[in-house]
Backbone bond lengths (Angstrom), bond angles and torsions (degrees), N, CA, C in turn:
res aa  C-N    CA-C-N  psi(-1)  N-CA   C-N-CA  omega(-1)  CA-C   N-CA-C  phi
1 M - - - 1.451 - - 1.532 107.73 -
2 P 1.327 117.81 129.68 1.466 120.35 -179.70 1.528 112.28 -61.55
3 S 1.307 115.41 146.71 1.460 122.60 176.59 1.532 108.34 -112.69
4 L 1.326 115.96 132.57 1.467 122.53 176.22 1.515 108.69 -116.81
5 T 1.319 116.25 147.02 1.456 121.08 174.87 1.513 108.82 -118.84
6 Y 1.326 115.83 124.82 1.458 122.94 177.08 1.520 107.24 -99.73
7 V 1.325 116.34 127.94 1.457 121.83 -178.96 1.525 108.16 -110.36
8 H 1.321 116.00 119.14 1.459 122.06 179.04 1.530 109.57 -77.10
9 P 1.321 116.99 160.26 1.471 120.10 -179.06 1.537 114.01 -56.02
10 D 1.348 116.92 -27.42 1.470 119.80 179.17 1.532 112.67 -84.78
11 G 1.346 116.92 1.71 1.452 121.57 178.33 1.523 114.50 96.13
12 T 1.331 117.26 -10.32 1.460 121.16 177.47 1.526 109.19 -61.99
13 K 1.327 116.07 137.42 1.461 121.05 -178.70 1.524 110.37 -116.22
14 Q 1.324 115.27 141.63 1.457 122.29 174.07 1.520 107.73 -130.97
15 S 1.326 116.24 124.18 1.458 120.85 178.69 1.517 109.64 -106.47
16 V 1.328 115.46 141.33 1.458 121.43 178.23 1.523 109.22 -138.90
17 E 1.321 114.99 146.99 1.455 120.06 172.15 1.516 107.13 -91.34
18 V 1.321 115.96 135.91 1.453 121.74 -171.56 1.527 109.82 -128.39
19 P 1.332 117.80 128.37 1.456 118.48 175.11 1.532 110.40 -64.18
20 A 1.307 116.49 138.42 1.465 120.35 176.25 1.529 108.58 -56.42
21 G 1.323 114.80 140.60 1.462 120.97 -179.83 1.514 113.39 102.47
22 K 1.338 117.91 -25.53 1.462 120.43 174.44 1.517 108.25 -70.49
23 R 1.314 116.08 156.25 1.468 121.05 175.41 1.524 108.94 -88.89
24 I 1.318 117.29 154.04 1.464 121.35 177.99 1.524 110.29 -55.31
25 M 1.333 117.35 -39.21 1.457 122.15 177.67 1.520 111.28 -62.50
26 Q 1.331 117.57 -47.74 1.466 121.77 -178.98 1.524 111.08 -60.79
27 A 1.308 116.55 -39.46 1.464 120.55 179.30 1.521 110.80 -62.76
28 A 1.327 116.95 -42.93 1.469 120.82 179.81 1.528 111.12 -65.64
29 I 1.322 116.49 -46.51 1.468 120.55 179.88 1.528 109.53 -61.58
30 G 1.322 117.07 -46.07 1.460 121.40 -179.42 1.516 113.63 -62.40
31 A 1.315 116.57 -30.50 1.462 121.20 -179.63 1.528 112.31 -91.07
32 G 1.337 117.46 0.10 1.458 120.74 179.39 1.511 114.00 71.04
33 I 1.315 116.77 29.04 1.463 120.66 -179.74 1.519 109.35 -81.40
34 D 1.325 115.67 122.30 1.463 120.72 176.61 1.524 108.87 -72.70
35 G 1.317 115.61 148.66 1.457 119.62 175.64 1.511 113.65 118.33
36 I 1.333 116.82 -12.49 1.459 121.35 173.91 1.519 106.80 -122.97
37 V 1.329 116.37 116.87 1.464 121.52 -175.69 1.524 111.39 -88.41
38 A 1.316 117.11 -47.70 1.467 123.41 177.17 1.529 112.35 58.15
39 E 1.316 116.21 52.01 1.471 121.16 -178.71 1.520 113.48 -56.82
40 C 1.325 118.72 -35.79 1.471 120.88 -176.33 1.522 112.43 -89.79
41 G 1.318 117.87 -1.01 1.449 120.78 178.07 1.513 115.04 76.11
42 G 1.311 117.40 14.65 1.460 120.09 175.54 1.514 115.36 102.35
43 Q 1.311 117.03 24.06 1.465 121.14 -177.52 1.530 113.48 -99.15
44 A 1.333 117.80 8.72 1.471 122.88 -177.50 1.519 111.42 57.64
45 M 1.334 115.53 43.31 1.460 120.06 -177.76 1.534 113.73 -124.77
46 C 1.343 118.36 4.07 1.466 117.31 -175.70 1.523 114.84 -137.12
47 A 1.301 118.95 -20.42 1.469 124.33 179.97 1.523 113.64 66.05
48 T 1.345 118.42 18.51 1.462 120.39 179.25 1.528 112.60 -94.14
49 C 1.318 115.92 17.86 1.470 120.78 172.38 1.535 109.16 -124.18
50 H 1.326 114.79 24.77 1.462 122.57 179.90 1.533 110.00 -60.17
51 V 1.328 116.17 133.74 1.459 122.14 175.49 1.528 108.79 -140.31
52 Y 1.322 114.58 169.79 1.460 121.50 175.02 1.530 107.96 -114.81
53 I 1.328 116.31 123.78 1.462 122.66 -179.93 1.526 107.89 -107.73
54 D 1.320 116.27 131.04 1.457 120.84 178.91 1.525 110.29 -54.80
55 S 1.305 117.22 137.70 1.468 121.72 -175.60 1.524 112.96 -61.70
56 V 1.338 118.22 -23.46 1.468 120.06 179.04 1.534 111.46 -66.29
57 W 1.312 117.81 -17.38 1.466 122.52 179.52 1.523 112.12 -94.89
58 A 1.305 118.82 -8.16 1.468 122.68 -171.20 1.531 113.16 -54.87
59 D 1.311 117.45 -40.17 1.468 119.07 -177.09 1.526 113.28 -73.66
60 R 1.318 117.63 -9.89 1.464 121.52 178.15 1.530 112.47 -95.65
61 L 1.329 116.39 -7.03 1.467 121.12 -177.83 1.519 110.64 -96.26
62 P 1.336 116.19 154.97 1.463 117.75 173.07 1.526 109.22 -65.32
63 P 1.314 118.26 153.10 1.471 119.40 179.07 1.530 111.06 -64.96
64 V 1.303 115.26 156.16 1.469 121.39 177.00 1.528 108.31 -70.54
65 S 1.324 115.83 125.01 1.466 119.99 177.62 1.527 109.78 -77.72
66 D 1.305 116.70 167.24 1.469 120.74 177.09 1.526 111.00 -60.08
67 D 1.343 117.50 -41.80 1.468 120.85 179.36 1.525 111.03 -63.28
68 E 1.333 116.68 -44.78 1.464 120.14 179.31 1.525 110.12 -63.76
69 D 1.308 116.93 -43.85 1.464 121.09 179.82 1.528 110.89 -57.97
70 E 1.319 116.12 -43.66 1.465 120.55 179.24 1.528 111.26 -64.16
71 M 1.331 117.62 -43.51 1.467 120.69 -179.15 1.529 111.75 -68.48
72 L 1.311 117.78 -31.38 1.461 120.06 179.10 1.525 112.00 -64.83
73 D 1.312 117.07 -19.20 1.467 120.24 174.51 1.525 111.62 -73.99
74 D 1.338 117.73 -12.13 1.465 122.12 -176.77 1.524 113.60 -109.08
75 T 1.313 118.45 15.90 1.459 120.25 -179.24 1.528 110.51 -71.83
76 V 1.332 115.40 151.10 1.465 120.92 178.98 1.523 110.05 -69.14
77 C 1.323 116.21 -46.54 1.462 120.75 178.26 1.525 109.39 -89.90
78 E 1.295 115.28 159.13 1.461 121.80 -175.06 1.523 112.88 -52.46
79 R 1.314 115.13 135.00 1.456 121.20 172.09 1.520 108.03 -81.06
80 T 1.329 115.20 133.90 1.456 120.90 176.87 1.532 108.36 -127.84
81 A 1.306 116.33 179.87 1.468 120.66 177.15 1.529 111.07 -63.81
82 E 1.326 117.75 -21.95 1.468 122.45 -179.72 1.519 112.90 -91.56
83 S 1.324 118.42 -1.31 1.470 122.19 -177.54 1.524 111.89 -70.53
84 R 1.333 114.92 135.14 1.459 122.27 173.76 1.529 108.25 -146.22
85 L 1.322 115.27 160.65 1.461 120.75 169.82 1.524 105.82 -93.07
86 S 1.319 116.56 121.39 1.466 119.89 -175.10 1.524 112.90 -67.45
87 C 1.323 116.97 -17.70 1.474 119.79 177.07 1.521 112.11 -73.67
88 Q 1.299 117.69 -13.25 1.459 121.48 -176.05 1.528 113.32 -102.00
89 I 1.321 116.56 6.25 1.460 119.70 -177.07 1.524 110.38 -119.36
90 P 1.337 116.63 105.97 1.460 119.09 175.65 1.529 110.31 -75.36
91 V 1.305 115.80 141.84 1.458 121.12 177.75 1.530 108.69 -78.42
92 T 1.312 115.20 131.32 1.459 122.39 175.47 1.521 108.30 -126.64
93 D 1.324 116.60 167.85 1.463 120.22 177.77 1.526 110.88 -60.24
94 D 1.340 117.68 -28.48 1.467 122.03 177.94 1.525 112.44 -65.69
95 L 1.328 117.58 -16.96 1.467 121.08 -178.43 1.524 112.64 -96.42
96 D 1.327 117.67 8.76 1.463 120.20 177.77 1.523 109.38 -58.00
97 G 1.330 116.44 123.79 1.460 121.93 -178.65 1.520 114.06 96.07
98 L 1.331 117.42 -0.68 1.467 121.63 -178.80 1.522 111.01 -56.35
99 I 1.317 115.59 137.43 1.466 121.84 176.08 1.518 107.99 -110.14
100 V 1.337 115.16 124.82 1.460 123.21 -177.01 1.524 108.14 -114.38
101 H 1.324 117.06 118.21 1.468 121.39 178.91 1.540 109.12 -93.14
102 L 1.305 115.56 128.66 1.458 121.66 -180.00 1.521 110.08 -89.81
103 P 1.327 117.73 140.32 1.469 120.13 178.95 1.538 111.11 -74.65
104 E 1.312 115.69 169.88 1.470 121.50 178.40 1.522 112.49 -62.47
105 A 1.333 117.51 -35.25 1.465 121.81 -177.95 1.516 109.57 -152.28
106 Q 1.338 115.30 158.93 1.463 121.48 176.03 1.522 111.39 -117.51
107 V 1.314 117.06 -28.99 1.482 121.36 -178.44 1.507 109.29 -131.09
């Protein structure tokens, strides 16, 4: 089962094992990790599951869809090249060890 590590803005890390097929957002919510609000429940309509993914993982992620790209323009914290909506990224075995950085705020 893939393991993900969520890094809070203060540097605190929380690791969770995630069944393949779950979304990064669902894994965080299920594990009670603060920092992902997910107001829309994962429909790419609110940008409250914004995270920063290390660029070394970029080629293992699905491409950013037009809807995700548009919502990333509405994030509370700065959008960077590493910005993604965690609701749009399914966990696969290829993502074992992924490090997800949480922004300072979502709303």
